[in-house]
C-alpha positions, -999 to +999 in steps of 0.1 A: -545-505-899-529-495-867-550-498-836-542-464-819-564-472-789-544-503-780-512-483-783-523-453-762-531-476-732-494-486-725-481-451-732-507-437-709-497-462-683-460-453-687-469-416-685-489-421-653-460-442-638-434-416-646-455-388-634-463-405-601-426-413-596-416-377-603-443-364-579-432-388-552-395-378-557-403-341-555-425-345-524-398-367-508-371-341-515-392-313-501-400-332-470-364-341-465-352-305-470-379-293-446-369-319-421-332-311-424-339-274-421-359-280-389-331-300-373-311-284-346-278-271-359-246-290-350-228-258-338-240-228-319-241-193-332-209-181-348-201-150-327-168-141-344-185-141-378-213-119-366-188-095-351-168-093-383-199-088-405-212-061-382-179-043-383-177-047-421-212-034-427-210-006-402-221+026-420-200+058-414-215+091-405-224+116-432-194+132-448-169+106-435-150+079-452-157+043-442-120+035-437-119+061-410-146+044-390-132+009-390-095+006-398-082-023-418-062-036-388-094-041-368-111-059-397-081-082-401-080-090-364-117-098-365-113-120-395-084-138-378-106-145-348-133-158-372-107-181-388-096-194-354-131-203-345-134-221-379-103-241-370-119-252-338-150-263-356-130-282-383-111-301-356-144-309-338-160-322-370-129-342-379-127-359-345-164-367-344-168-380-379-152-415-375-169-422-342-203-410-355-201-431-386-193-462-365-223-455-343-245-450-373-234-484-388-242-501-355-276-484-353-268-466-321-277-432-334-305-421-357-303-407-392-313-372-379-280-369-361-261-379-392-280-353-413-271-326-388-235-336-391-235-335-429-251-302-429-225-289-404-197-301-428-213-282-457-216-251-436-180-253-426-169-257-463-189-226-472-175-207-442-139-215-452-145-203-488-161-171-474-131-164-451-106-169-479-126-145-502-128-119-474-090-122-467-082-117-504-105-087-504-087-071-475-052-080-487-042-096-519-029-132-514-037-132-477-063-160-482-035-185-488-019-179-454-047-168-431-055-203-419-018-209-411-018-178-388-052-189-373-037-224-366-008-209-348-031-187-328-052-218-320-021-237-307-010-207-286-044-205-270-043-241-261-008-237-246-020-207-226-050-227-213-026-255-202-003-230-186-031-214-167-043-249-155-007-257-143-004-223-125-038-228-108-028-263-098+005-249-085-013-224-063-035-251-049-005-273-042+014-244-026-015-236-003-018-272+007+019-274+014+018-243+036-011-258+056+007-292+058+039-275+068+022-256+096+005-288+108+037-307+108+054-279+127+027-278+153+029-316+158+066-315+161+065-287+187+039-306+206+059-337+206+090-318+217+072-302+246+059-336+257+094-350+255+108-321+276+080-327+302+089-364+304+126-356+309+118-332+337+099-358+357+129-380+366+150-349+375+123-337+400+122-372+415+160-374+419+160-339+434+135-350+461+157-379+471+187-356+475+167-333+499+157-363+520+193-375+524+205-340+534+178-339+561+191-373+573+226-360+575+215-330+594+197-352+619+227-373+623+249-343+629+224-329+653+226-361+674+265-358+675+269-337+707+246-360+726+266-390+715+298-372+722+285-363+757+276-399+763+311-410+752+329-384+772+311-394+804+330-427+809+362-411+798+359-385+826+352-412+852+384-432+842+405-400+844+391-393+878+399-429+889+435-425+877+438-393+896+426-410+928+452-437+925+479-412+922 
């Protein structure tokens, strides 16, 4: 006869083991999902998506058509801005993935940061699918080209930012050059005035010497009649002597 009691013991042991493993697995998944949901999101609030959804779900007034409240052009523009923001987030995730994986392998960052990153990737994938569906709903086949247009808008925005930076830098350099030009001009004029003053000093000194020599010549000429009187005195005496002899 079969001993059912001896057979039920191992089956009961297997049942308890499987049950405990299933319970542990479910509890672990619940804790992991709760922990991942409590983690801080990788990106901030999606403002462009919120604007598009608020425009899309805006209810018209009584007796009016919804298309008259929000035109399709406005919805398309809002959806394009949403796609541009998605392009920015895709590039950010793509650039950070390799560096983050290397840091995770080295143990420099924790598993929480990696879980945040993986959740951000899933959110972006869901966001891209939603944008494509909304684009096809607004215009048939637009979902295939909306991200190309968004990518062009993204590059144009980057070019505008670089151009604005160059223009601002040009204004700063222009102001600096105007100040430097005024400084150089003032220094040059100051040096020129000092040079003129130094050139005038020898001219004034030479002018003083000329005045002194003129005074000397005047004094010499002033003494001329006295000298001529002194010379004419002996001459008159000789003439008188000659007249006496005659």
